[in-house]
Jmol script that loads the backbone (N, CA, C; Angstrom):
load data "model"
ATOM      1  N   MET A   1     116.533 109.616  71.438  1.00  0.00           N
ATOM      2  CA  MET A   1     115.643 110.643  71.945  1.00  0.00           C
ATOM      3  C   MET A   1     114.415 110.013  72.601  1.00  0.00           C
ATOM      4  N   HIS A   2     113.869 108.968  71.981  1.00  0.00           N
ATOM      5  CA  HIS A   2     112.687 108.289  72.506  1.00  0.00           C
ATOM      6  C   HIS A   2     112.966 107.717  73.905  1.00  0.00           C
ATOM      7  N   ARG A   3     114.145 107.114  74.081  1.00  0.00           N
ATOM      8  CA  ARG A   3     114.513 106.550  75.391  1.00  0.00           C
ATOM      9  C   ARG A   3     114.608 107.643  76.445  1.00  0.00           C
ATOM     10  N   PHE A   4     115.119 108.800  76.050  1.00  0.00           N
ATOM     11  CA  PHE A   4     115.231 109.915  76.987  1.00  0.00           C
ATOM     12  C   PHE A   4     113.852 110.347  77.480  1.00  0.00           C
ATOM     13  N   LEU A   5     112.869 110.432  76.578  1.00  0.00           N
ATOM     14  CA  LEU A   5     111.522 110.840  76.963  1.00  0.00           C
ATOM     15  C   LEU A   5     110.888 109.833  77.912  1.00  0.00           C
ATOM     16  N   ILE A   6     111.100 108.553  77.648  1.00  0.00           N
ATOM     17  CA  ILE A   6     110.563 107.520  78.544  1.00  0.00           C
ATOM     18  C   ILE A   6     111.208 107.631  79.915  1.00  0.00           C
ATOM     19  N   LEU A   7     112.522 107.787  79.961  1.00  0.00           N
ATOM     20  CA  LEU A   7     113.227 107.928  81.233  1.00  0.00           C
ATOM     21  C   LEU A   7     112.764 109.173  81.975  1.00  0.00           C
ATOM     22  N   ALA A   8     112.601 110.278  81.274  1.00  0.00           N
ATOM     23  CA  ALA A   8     112.140 111.515  81.900  1.00  0.00           C
ATOM     24  C   ALA A   8     110.741 111.345  82.491  1.00  0.00           C
ATOM     25  N   ALA A   9     109.861 110.661  81.764  1.00  0.00           N
ATOM     26  CA  ALA A   9     108.498 110.428  82.263  1.00  0.00           C
ATOM     27  C   ALA A   9     108.509 109.548  83.505  1.00  0.00           C
ATOM     28  N   LEU A  10     109.338 108.521  83.523  1.00  0.00           N
ATOM     29  CA  LEU A  10     109.420 107.633  84.681  1.00  0.00           C
ATOM     30  C   LEU A  10     109.966 108.356  85.903  1.00  0.00           C
ATOM     31  N   LEU A  11     110.932 109.216  85.703  1.00  0.00           N
ATOM     32  CA  LEU A  11     111.519 109.955  86.822  1.00  0.00           C
ATOM     33  C   LEU A  11     110.596 111.059  87.316  1.00  0.00           C
ATOM     34  N   ALA A  12     109.800 111.650  86.452  1.00  0.00           N
ATOM     35  CA  ALA A  12     108.922 112.748  86.840  1.00  0.00           C
ATOM     36  C   ALA A  12     107.733 112.263  87.663  1.00  0.00           C
ATOM     37  N   ALA A  13     107.238 111.064  87.402  1.00  0.00           N
ATOM     38  CA  ALA A  13     106.052 110.562  88.114  1.00  0.00           C
ATOM     39  C   ALA A  13     106.267 110.513  89.619  1.00  0.00           C
ATOM     40  N   PRO A  14     107.376 109.946  90.142  1.00  0.00           N
ATOM     41  CA  PRO A  14     107.554 109.946  91.588  1.00  0.00           C
ATOM     42  C   PRO A  14     107.722 111.349  92.168  1.00  0.00           C
ATOM     43  N   ILE A  15     108.341 112.264  91.420  1.00  0.00           N
ATOM     44  CA  ILE A  15     108.506 113.629  91.917  1.00  0.00           C
ATOM     45  C   ILE A  15     107.141 114.281  92.075  1.00  0.00           C
ATOM     46  N   PHE A  16     106.274 114.128  91.079  1.00  0.00           N
ATOM     47  CA  PHE A  16     104.944 114.707  91.153  1.00  0.00           C
ATOM     48  C   PHE A  16     104.128 114.055  92.263  1.00  0.00           C
ATOM     49  N   ALA A  17     104.225 112.732  92.364  1.00  0.00           N
ATOM     50  CA  ALA A  17     103.451 112.011  93.373  1.00  0.00           C
ATOM     51  C   ALA A  17     103.827 112.452  94.778  1.00  0.00           C
ATOM     52  N   ALA A  18     105.086 112.829  94.989  1.00  0.00           N
ATOM     53  CA  ALA A  18     105.538 113.231  96.317  1.00  0.00           C
ATOM     54  C   ALA A  18     104.828 114.486  96.799  1.00  0.00           C
ATOM     55  N   ASP A  19     104.263 115.289  95.896  1.00  0.00           N
ATOM     56  CA  ASP A  19     103.560 116.505  96.286  1.00  0.00           C
ATOM     57  C   ASP A  19     102.331 116.220  97.138  1.00  0.00           C
ATOM     58  N   ILE A  20     101.836 115.009  97.129  1.00  0.00           N
ATOM     59  CA  ILE A  20     100.663 114.644  97.932  1.00  0.00           C
ATOM     60  C   ILE A  20     101.042 114.479  99.409  1.00  0.00           C
ATOM     61  N   ASP A  21     102.315 114.220  99.686  1.00  0.00           N
ATOM     62  CA  ASP A  21     102.760 113.984 101.064  1.00  0.00           C
ATOM     63  C   ASP A  21     102.413 115.158 101.978  1.00  0.00           C
ATOM     64  N   GLY A  22     101.858 114.831 103.145  1.00  0.00           N
ATOM     65  CA  GLY A  22     101.606 115.855 104.144  1.00  0.00           C
ATOM     66  C   GLY A  22     100.157 115.935 104.566  1.00  0.00           C
ATOM     67  N   LYS A  23      99.875 117.010 105.277  1.00  0.00           N
ATOM     68  CA  LYS A  23      98.560 117.237 105.866  1.00  0.00           C
ATOM     69  C   LYS A  23      97.712 118.094 104.928  1.00  0.00           C
ATOM     70  N   TRP A  24      96.479 117.649 104.702  1.00  0.00           N
ATOM     71  CA  TRP A  24      95.517 118.351 103.864  1.00  0.00           C
ATOM     72  C   TRP A  24      94.259 118.605 104.699  1.00  0.00           C
ATOM     73  N   THR A  25      93.706 119.805 104.628  1.00  0.00           N
ATOM     74  CA  THR A  25      92.537 120.144 105.440  1.00  0.00           C
ATOM     75  C   THR A  25      91.449 120.790 104.592  1.00  0.00           C
ATOM     76  N   GLY A  26      90.231 120.716 105.104  1.00  0.00           N
ATOM     77  CA  GLY A  26      89.089 121.341 104.446  1.00  0.00           C
ATOM     78  C   GLY A  26      87.869 121.201 105.327  1.00  0.00           C
ATOM     79  N   THR A  27      86.730 121.582 104.808  1.00  0.00           N
ATOM     80  CA  THR A  27      85.467 121.426 105.534  1.00  0.00           C
ATOM     81  C   THR A  27      84.426 120.848 104.585  1.00  0.00           C
ATOM     82  N   ILE A  28      83.416 120.273 105.197  1.00  0.00           N
ATOM     83  CA  ILE A  28      82.275 119.758 104.445  1.00  0.00           C
ATOM     84  C   ILE A  28      81.031 120.077 105.267  1.00  0.00           C
ATOM     85  N   ASP A  29      79.944 120.426 104.595  1.00  0.00           N
ATOM     86  CA  ASP A  29      78.705 120.728 105.304  1.00  0.00           C
ATOM     87  C   ASP A  29      78.092 119.450 105.842  1.00  0.00           C
ATOM     88  N   GLY A  30      77.799 119.445 107.131  1.00  0.00           N
ATOM     89  CA  GLY A  30      77.160 118.309 107.781  1.00  0.00           C
ATOM     90  C   GLY A  30      75.822 118.728 108.353  1.00  0.00           C
ATOM     91  N   ALA A  31      75.114 117.787 108.935  1.00  0.00           N
ATOM     92  CA  ALA A  31      73.800 118.061 109.512  1.00  0.00           C
ATOM     93  C   ALA A  31      73.885 119.103 110.626  1.00  0.00           C
ATOM     94  N   GLY A  32      74.987 119.094 111.369  1.00  0.00           N
ATOM     95  CA  GLY A  32      75.160 120.040 112.468  1.00  0.00           C
ATOM     96  C   GLY A  32      76.013 121.240 112.095  1.00  0.00           C
ATOM     97  N   GLY A  33      76.208 121.474 110.795  1.00  0.00           N
ATOM     98  CA  GLY A  33      77.040 122.585 110.343  1.00  0.00           C
ATOM     99  C   GLY A  33      78.329 122.069 109.733  1.00  0.00           C
ATOM    100  N   PRO A  34      79.256 122.976 109.424  1.00  0.00           N
ATOM    101  CA  PRO A  34      80.507 122.563 108.779  1.00  0.00           C
ATOM    102  C   PRO A  34      81.330 121.617 109.665  1.00  0.00           C
ATOM    103  N   MET A  35      81.877 120.580 109.034  1.00  0.00           N
ATOM    104  CA  MET A  35      82.748 119.628 109.741  1.00  0.00           C
ATOM    105  C   MET A  35      84.156 119.778 109.192  1.00  0.00           C
ATOM    106  N   GLN A  36      85.124 119.833 110.104  1.00  0.00           N
ATOM    107  CA  GLN A  36      86.529 119.940 109.720  1.00  0.00           C
ATOM    108  C   GLN A  36      87.029 118.584 109.217  1.00  0.00           C
ATOM    109  N   LEU A  37      87.734 118.584 108.091  1.00  0.00           N
ATOM    110  CA  LEU A  37      88.335 117.379 107.530  1.00  0.00           C
ATOM    111  C   LEU A  37      89.851 117.506 107.591  1.00  0.00           C
ATOM    112  N   VAL A  38      90.507 116.437 107.998  1.00  0.00           N
ATOM    113  CA  VAL A  38      91.966 116.401 108.027  1.00  0.00           C
ATOM    114  C   VAL A  38      92.410 115.058 107.454  1.00  0.00           C
ATOM    115  N   TYR A  39      93.243 115.124 106.433  1.00  0.00           N
ATOM    116  CA  TYR A  39      93.829 113.932 105.820  1.00  0.00           C
ATOM    117  C   TYR A  39      95.335 114.062 105.881  1.00  0.00           C
ATOM    118  N   ASN A  40      96.011 112.969 106.173  1.00  0.00           N
ATOM    119  CA  ASN A  40      97.466 112.898 106.121  1.00  0.00           C
ATOM    120  C   ASN A  40      97.820 111.847 105.082  1.00  0.00           C
ATOM    121  N   PHE A  41      98.472 112.294 104.004  1.00  0.00           N
ATOM    122  CA  PHE A  41      98.807 111.411 102.894  1.00  0.00           C
ATOM    123  C   PHE A  41     100.306 111.168 102.832  1.00  0.00           C
ATOM    124  N   LYS A  42     100.670 109.986 102.329  1.00  0.00           N
ATOM    125  CA  LYS A  42     102.069 109.623 102.103  1.00  0.00           C
ATOM    126  C   LYS A  42     102.131 108.806 100.822  1.00  0.00           C
ATOM    127  N   ALA A  43     102.997 109.250  99.905  1.00  0.00           N
ATOM    128  CA  ALA A  43     103.192 108.538  98.641  1.00  0.00           C
ATOM    129  C   ALA A  43     104.414 107.647  98.734  1.00  0.00           C
ATOM    130  N   ASP A  44     104.299 106.472  98.148  1.00  0.00           N
ATOM    131  CA  ASP A  44     105.431 105.557  97.987  1.00  0.00           C
ATOM    132  C   ASP A  44     105.327 105.018  96.571  1.00  0.00           C
ATOM    133  N   GLY A  45     105.925 105.743  95.627  1.00  0.00           N
ATOM    134  CA  GLY A  45     105.761 105.390  94.218  1.00  0.00           C
ATOM    135  C   GLY A  45     104.319 105.614  93.818  1.00  0.00           C
ATOM    136  N   ALA A  46     103.659 104.589  93.306  1.00  0.00           N
ATOM    137  CA  ALA A  46     102.256 104.686  92.894  1.00  0.00           C
ATOM    138  C   ALA A  46     101.289 104.280  93.998  1.00  0.00           C
ATOM    139  N   THR A  47     101.821 104.032  95.211  1.00  0.00           N
ATOM    140  CA  THR A  47     100.980 103.625  96.339  1.00  0.00           C
ATOM    141  C   THR A  47     100.736 104.816  97.260  1.00  0.00           C
ATOM    142  N   LEU A  48      99.482 105.004  97.645  1.00  0.00           N
ATOM    143  CA  LEU A  48      99.093 106.070  98.558  1.00  0.00           C
ATOM    144  C   LEU A  48      98.664 105.454  99.885  1.00  0.00           C
ATOM    145  N   THR A  49      99.240 105.943 100.965  1.00  0.00           N
ATOM    146  CA  THR A  49      98.813 105.543 102.300  1.00  0.00           C
ATOM    147  C   THR A  49      98.456 106.803 103.070  1.00  0.00           C
ATOM    148  N   GLY A  50      97.876 106.628 104.241  1.00  0.00           N
ATOM    149  CA  GLY A  50      97.558 107.778 105.056  1.00  0.00           C
ATOM    150  C   GLY A  50      96.412 107.507 105.995  1.00  0.00           C
ATOM    151  N   THR A  51      95.940 108.592 106.593  1.00  0.00           N
ATOM    152  CA  THR A  51      94.855 108.506 107.575  1.00  0.00           C
ATOM    153  C   THR A  51      93.950 109.724 107.451  1.00  0.00           C
ATOM    154  N   THR A  52      92.767 109.587 108.013  1.00  0.00           N
ATOM    155  CA  THR A  52      91.855 110.697 108.221  1.00  0.00           C
ATOM    156  C   THR A  52      91.186 110.463 109.572  1.00  0.00           C
ATOM    157  N   THR A  53      90.402 111.410 110.005  1.00  0.00           N
ATOM    158  CA  THR A  53      89.707 111.285 111.277  1.00  0.00           C
ATOM    159  C   THR A  53      88.228 111.079 111.010  1.00  0.00           C
ATOM    160  N   GLY A  54      87.648 110.073 111.647  1.00  0.00           N
ATOM    161  CA  GLY A  54      86.232 109.778 111.471  1.00  0.00           C
ATOM    162  C   GLY A  54      85.354 110.726 112.264  1.00  0.00           C
ATOM    163  N   PRO A  55      84.044 110.646 112.061  1.00  0.00           N
ATOM    164  CA  PRO A  55      83.101 111.518 112.770  1.00  0.00           C
ATOM    165  C   PRO A  55      83.195 111.388 114.295  1.00  0.00           C
ATOM    166  N   ASP A  56      83.626 110.221 114.765  1.00  0.00           N
ATOM    167  CA  ASP A  56      83.752 110.002 116.207  1.00  0.00           C
ATOM    168  C   ASP A  56      85.127 110.387 116.742  1.00  0.00           C
ATOM    169  N   GLY A  57      85.994 110.910 115.871  1.00  0.00           N
ATOM    170  CA  GLY A  57      87.336 111.314 116.286  1.00  0.00           C
ATOM    171  C   GLY A  57      88.384 110.224 116.158  1.00  0.00           C
ATOM    172  N   ALA A  58      87.971 109.011 115.801  1.00  0.00           N
ATOM    173  CA  ALA A  58      88.912 107.897 115.660  1.00  0.00           C
ATOM    174  C   ALA A  58      89.674 108.017 114.343  1.00  0.00           C
ATOM    175  N   GLU A  59      90.919 107.579 114.353  1.00  0.00           N
ATOM    176  CA  GLU A  59      91.743 107.593 113.152  1.00  0.00           C
ATOM    177  C   GLU A  59      91.327 106.464 112.218  1.00  0.00           C
ATOM    178  N   ILE A  60      91.204 106.781 110.938  1.00  0.00           N
ATOM    179  CA  ILE A  60      90.834 105.802 109.920  1.00  0.00           C
ATOM    180  C   ILE A  60      91.970 105.730 108.910  1.00  0.00           C
ATOM    181  N   LYS A  61      92.479 104.519 108.680  1.00  0.00           N
ATOM    182  CA  LYS A  61      93.542 104.331 107.696  1.00  0.00           C
ATOM    183  C   LYS A  61      92.946 104.202 106.305  1.00  0.00           C
ATOM    184  N   LEU A  62      93.622 104.799 105.336  1.00  0.00           N
ATOM    185  CA  LEU A  62      93.233 104.645 103.942  1.00  0.00           C
ATOM    186  C   LEU A  62      93.584 103.236 103.495  1.00  0.00           C
ATOM    187  N   ALA A  63      92.744 102.648 102.668  1.00  0.00           N
ATOM    188  CA  ALA A  63      92.994 101.324 102.105  1.00  0.00           C
ATOM    189  C   ALA A  63      93.039 101.437 100.583  1.00  0.00           C
ATOM    190  N   ASP A  64      93.768 100.536  99.960  1.00  0.00           N
ATOM    191  CA  ASP A  64      93.819 100.439  98.496  1.00  0.00           C
ATOM    192  C   ASP A  64      94.193 101.763  97.815  1.00  0.00           C
ATOM    193  N   GLY A  65      95.068 102.543  98.438  1.00  0.00           N
ATOM    194  CA  GLY A  65      95.446 103.840  97.890  1.00  0.00           C
ATOM    195  C   GLY A  65      96.329 103.726  96.658  1.00  0.00           C
ATOM    196  N   LYS A  66      96.011 104.528  95.648  1.00  0.00           N
ATOM    197  CA  LYS A  66      96.762 104.524  94.396  1.00  0.00           C
ATOM    198  C   LYS A  66      96.979 105.952  93.919  1.00  0.00           C
ATOM    199  N   ILE A  67      98.106 106.150  93.225  1.00  0.00           N
ATOM    200  CA  ILE A  67      98.427 107.441  92.614  1.00  0.00           C
ATOM    201  C   ILE A  67      98.684 107.196  91.136  1.00  0.00           C
ATOM    202  N   ASP A  68      98.057 108.012  90.308  1.00  0.00           N
ATOM    203  CA  ASP A  68      98.264 107.937  88.862  1.00  0.00           C
ATOM    204  C   ASP A  68      98.366 109.372  88.354  1.00  0.00           C
ATOM    205  N   GLY A  69      99.595 109.888  88.277  1.00  0.00           N
ATOM    206  CA  GLY A  69      99.796 111.285  87.887  1.00  0.00           C
ATOM    207  C   GLY A  69      99.213 112.200  88.937  1.00  0.00           C
ATOM    208  N   ASN A  70      98.263 113.054  88.559  1.00  0.00           N
ATOM    209  CA  ASN A  70      97.640 113.947  89.536  1.00  0.00           C
ATOM    210  C   ASN A  70      96.326 113.379  90.071  1.00  0.00           C
ATOM    211  N   ASN A  71      96.024 112.115  89.760  1.00  0.00           N
ATOM    212  CA  ASN A  71      94.818 111.444  90.250  1.00  0.00           C
ATOM    213  C   ASN A  71      95.167 110.495  91.392  1.00  0.00           C
ATOM    214  N   ILE A  72      94.323 110.501  92.418  1.00  0.00           N
ATOM    215  CA  ILE A  72      94.488 109.557  93.521  1.00  0.00           C
ATOM    216  C   ILE A  72      93.177 108.812  93.721  1.00  0.00           C
ATOM    217  N   SER A  73      93.265 107.653  94.358  1.00  0.00           N
ATOM    218  CA  SER A  73      92.065 106.914  94.749  1.00  0.00           C
ATOM    219  C   SER A  73      92.394 106.133  96.011  1.00  0.00           C
ATOM    220  N   PHE A  74      91.384 105.935  96.840  1.00  0.00           N
ATOM    221  CA  PHE A  74      91.544 105.167  98.072  1.00  0.00           C
ATOM    222  C   PHE A  74      90.170 104.781  98.595  1.00  0.00           C
ATOM    223  N   THR A  75      90.154 103.888  99.544  1.00  0.00           N
ATOM    224  CA  THR A  75      88.916 103.439 100.173  1.00  0.00           C
ATOM    225  C   THR A  75      88.984 103.736 101.662  1.00  0.00           C
ATOM    226  N   LEU A  76      87.866 104.177 102.218  1.00  0.00           N
ATOM    227  CA  LEU A  76      87.733 104.341 103.664  1.00  0.00           C
ATOM    228  C   LEU A  76      86.790 103.256 104.156  1.00  0.00           C
ATOM    229  N   ASN A  77      87.269 102.427 105.070  1.00  0.00           N
ATOM    230  CA  ASN A  77      86.445 101.375 105.664  1.00  0.00           C
ATOM    231  C   ASN A  77      85.958 101.877 107.014  1.00  0.00           C
ATOM    232  N   LEU A  78      84.650 102.106 107.101  1.00  0.00           N
ATOM    233  CA  LEU A  78      84.041 102.706 108.289  1.00  0.00           C
ATOM    234  C   LEU A  78      83.185 101.688 109.024  1.00  0.00           C
ATOM    235  N   ASP A  79      82.860 102.020 110.259  1.00  0.00           N
ATOM    236  CA  ASP A  79      82.003 101.176 111.081  1.00  0.00           C
ATOM    237  C   ASP A  79      80.953 102.067 111.727  1.00  0.00           C
ATOM    238  N   PHE A  80      79.698 101.871 111.344  1.00  0.00           N
ATOM    239  CA  PHE A  80      78.598 102.628 111.927  1.00  0.00           C
ATOM    240  C   PHE A  80      77.819 101.723 112.869  1.00  0.00           C
ATOM    241  N   GLY A  81      78.157 101.757 114.141  1.00  0.00           N
ATOM    242  CA  GLY A  81      77.457 100.946 115.139  1.00  0.00           C
ATOM    243  C   GLY A  81      77.482  99.465 114.835  1.00  0.00           C
ATOM    244  N   GLY A  82      78.629  98.947 114.421  1.00  0.00           N
ATOM    245  CA  GLY A  82      78.762  97.534 114.113  1.00  0.00           C
ATOM    246  C   GLY A  82      78.422  97.170 112.680  1.00  0.00           C
ATOM    247  N   MET A  83      78.038  98.150 111.894  1.00  0.00           N
ATOM    248  CA  MET A  83      77.730  97.905 110.485  1.00  0.00           C
ATOM    249  C   MET A  83      78.894  98.424 109.635  1.00  0.00           C
ATOM    250  N   PRO A  84      79.684  97.516 109.052  1.00  0.00           N
ATOM    251  CA  PRO A  84      80.802  97.960 108.215  1.00  0.00           C
ATOM    252  C   PRO A  84      80.315  98.615 106.927  1.00  0.00           C
ATOM    253  N   PHE A  85      81.043  99.633 106.497  1.00  0.00           N
ATOM    254  CA  PHE A  85      80.664 100.398 105.319  1.00  0.00           C
ATOM    255  C   PHE A  85      81.933 100.903 104.649  1.00  0.00           C
ATOM    256  N   SER A  86      82.035 100.768 103.342  1.00  0.00           N
ATOM    257  CA  SER A  86      83.210 101.236 102.603  1.00  0.00           C
ATOM    258  C   SER A  86      82.827 102.380 101.681  1.00  0.00           C
ATOM    259  N   MET A  87      83.711 103.375 101.614  1.00  0.00           N
ATOM    260  CA  MET A  87      83.519 104.505 100.715  1.00  0.00           C
ATOM    261  C   MET A  87      84.726 104.591  99.784  1.00  0.00           C
ATOM    262  N   ALA A  88      84.478 104.459  98.484  1.00  0.00           N
ATOM    263  CA  ALA A  88      85.541 104.618  97.495  1.00  0.00           C
ATOM    264  C   ALA A  88      85.680 106.107  97.194  1.00  0.00           C
ATOM    265  N   CYS A  89      86.898 106.608  97.270  1.00  0.00           N
ATOM    266  CA  CYS A  89      87.162 108.030  97.061  1.00  0.00           C
ATOM    267  C   CYS A  89      88.128 108.215  95.896  1.00  0.00           C
ATOM    268  N   LYS A  90      87.883 109.251  95.122  1.00  0.00           N
ATOM    269  CA  LYS A  90      88.775 109.618  94.025  1.00  0.00           C
ATOM    270  C   LYS A  90      89.092 111.090  94.168  1.00  0.00           C
ATOM    271  N   GLY A  91      90.317 111.454  93.803  1.00  0.00           N
ATOM    272  CA  GLY A  91      90.701 112.847  93.907  1.00  0.00           C
ATOM    273  C   GLY A  91      91.572 113.281  92.751  1.00  0.00           C
ATOM    274  N   VAL A  92      91.552 114.585  92.513  1.00  0.00           N
ATOM    275  CA  VAL A  92      92.403 115.198  91.500  1.00  0.00           C
ATOM    276  C   VAL A  92      93.163 116.333  92.166  1.00  0.00           C
ATOM    277  N   MET A  93      94.497 116.250  92.094  1.00  0.00           N
ATOM    278  CA  MET A  93      95.346 117.234  92.722  1.00  0.00           C
ATOM    279  C   MET A  93      95.799 118.266  91.695  1.00  0.00           C
ATOM    280  N   SER A  94      95.765 119.531  92.120  1.00  0.00           N
ATOM    281  CA  SER A  94      96.244 120.624  91.296  1.00  0.00           C
ATOM    282  C   SER A  94      97.022 121.562  92.215  1.00  0.00           C
ATOM    283  N   GLY A  95      98.336 121.386  92.253  1.00  0.00           N
ATOM    284  CA  GLY A  95      99.154 122.193  93.153  1.00  0.00           C
ATOM    285  C   GLY A  95      98.837 121.867  94.598  1.00  0.00           C
ATOM    286  N   LYS A  96      98.389 122.871  95.352  1.00  0.00           N
ATOM    287  CA  LYS A  96      98.056 122.682  96.762  1.00  0.00           C
ATOM    288  C   LYS A  96      96.555 122.502  96.982  1.00  0.00           C
ATOM    289  N   ASP A  97      95.831 122.206  95.895  1.00  0.00           N
ATOM    290  CA  ASP A  97      94.392 121.948  95.965  1.00  0.00           C
ATOM    291  C   ASP A  97      94.108 120.505  95.580  1.00  0.00           C
ATOM    292  N   LEU A  98      93.167 119.889  96.294  1.00  0.00           N
ATOM    293  CA  LEU A  98      92.790 118.507  96.042  1.00  0.00           C
ATOM    294  C   LEU A  98      91.271 118.406  96.096  1.00  0.00           C
ATOM    295  N   LYS A  99      90.659 117.999  94.982  1.00  0.00           N
ATOM    296  CA  LYS A  99      89.213 117.830  94.925  1.00  0.00           C
ATOM    297  C   LYS A  99      88.909 116.347  95.053  1.00  0.00           C
ATOM    298  N   ILE A 100      88.141 115.978  96.074  1.00  0.00           N
ATOM    299  CA  ILE A 100      87.782 114.591  96.355  1.00  0.00           C
ATOM    300  C   ILE A 100      86.305 114.378  96.022  1.00  0.00           C
ATOM    301  N   THR A 101      86.001 113.249  95.389  1.00  0.00           N
ATOM    302  CA  THR A 101      84.616 112.849  95.163  1.00  0.00           C
ATOM    303  C   THR A 101      84.422 111.448  95.732  1.00  0.00           C
ATOM    304  N   THR A 102      83.254 111.233  96.304  1.00  0.00           N
ATOM    305  CA  THR A 102      82.912 109.931  96.871  1.00  0.00           C
ATOM    306  C   THR A 102      81.400 109.764  96.816  1.00  0.00           C
ATOM    307  N   ASP A 103      80.940 108.655  97.304  1.00  0.00           N
ATOM    308  CA  ASP A 103      79.522 108.350  97.307  1.00  0.00           C
ATOM    309  C   ASP A 103      79.183 107.789  98.682  1.00  0.00           C
ATOM    310  N   PHE A 104      78.192 108.373  99.340  1.00  0.00           N
ATOM    311  CA  PHE A 104      77.759 107.891 100.643  1.00  0.00           C
ATOM    312  C   PHE A 104      76.305 107.451 100.529  1.00  0.00           C
ATOM    313  N   ALA A 105      76.098 106.138 100.522  1.00  0.00           N
ATOM    314  CA  ALA A 105      74.747 105.554 100.443  1.00  0.00           C
ATOM    315  C   ALA A 105      73.954 106.125  99.271  1.00  0.00           C
ATOM    316  N   GLY A 106      74.603 106.213  98.105  1.00  0.00           N
ATOM    317  CA  GLY A 106      73.927 106.690  96.911  1.00  0.00           C
ATOM    318  C   GLY A 106      73.918 108.199  96.746  1.00  0.00           C
ATOM    319  N   MET A 107      74.465 108.917  97.714  1.00  0.00           N
ATOM    320  CA  MET A 107      74.501 110.371  97.635  1.00  0.00           C
ATOM    321  C   MET A 107      75.932 110.822  97.291  1.00  0.00           C
ATOM    322  N   PRO A 108      76.133 111.422  96.103  1.00  0.00           N
ATOM    323  CA  PRO A 108      77.477 111.867  95.745  1.00  0.00           C
ATOM    324  C   PRO A 108      77.928 113.020  96.646  1.00  0.00           C
ATOM    325  N   ILE A 109      79.188 112.976  97.027  1.00  0.00           N
ATOM    326  CA  ILE A 109      79.763 114.002  97.896  1.00  0.00           C
ATOM    327  C   ILE A 109      81.047 114.496  97.251  1.00  0.00           C
ATOM    328  N   GLU A 110      81.222 115.802  97.206  1.00  0.00           N
ATOM    329  CA  GLU A 110      82.455 116.417  96.734  1.00  0.00           C
ATOM    330  C   GLU A 110      82.941 117.390  97.799  1.00  0.00           C
ATOM    331  N   PHE A 111      84.259 117.420  97.979  1.00  0.00           N
ATOM    332  CA  PHE A 111      84.832 118.414  98.885  1.00  0.00           C
ATOM    333  C   PHE A 111      86.240 118.731  98.434  1.00  0.00           C
ATOM    334  N   ASN A 112      86.713 119.883  98.861  1.00  0.00           N
ATOM    335  CA  ASN A 112      88.040 120.342  98.496  1.00  0.00           C
ATOM    336  C   ASN A 112      88.937 120.392  99.720  1.00  0.00           C
ATOM    337  N   LEU A 113      90.172 120.001  99.522  1.00  0.00           N
ATOM    338  CA  LEU A 113      91.186 120.064 100.567  1.00  0.00           C
ATOM    339  C   LEU A 113      92.314 120.963 100.094  1.00  0.00           C
ATOM    340  N   LYS A 114      92.983 121.579 101.045  1.00  0.00           N
ATOM    341  CA  LYS A 114      94.172 122.389 100.756  1.00  0.00           C
ATOM    342  C   LYS A 114      95.319 121.832 101.564  1.00  0.00           C
ATOM    343  N   LYS A 115      96.491 121.848 100.950  1.00  0.00           N
ATOM    344  CA  LYS A 115      97.679 121.361 101.649  1.00  0.00           C
ATOM    345  C   LYS A 115      98.076 122.378 102.706  1.00  0.00           C
ATOM    346  N   SER A 116      98.316 121.869 103.909  1.00  0.00           N
ATOM    347  CA  SER A 116      98.704 122.743 105.033  1.00  0.00           C
ATOM    348  C   SER A 116     100.176 123.036 104.986  1.00  0.00           C
TER     349      SER A 116
END
end "model"
wireframe off; spacefill off
backbone 0.3
color backbone group
């Protein structure tokens, strides 16, 4: 019975992780009003890859993406006028809702995404 539970847990993790695959959208309040957010995620086992769009419209690839059950984490490596900047992001997925938290220059930021 114990072996069955371990096998079931191992098989369930990739099925759950696959729910992150696809396009996720939301908004965040910016200095000029609400900004549209678009993330495209892809799971490969416990590895998360994907992209988002930067403030200038350029595509930004996720780095160091990880999936642990309904928790995800990744890094966004940005460039502000030649100054590199990294933002570590963490998220918790609940069905078609994803709550992301990050820190921008000491200011905590939270936003919600919905699966499209």
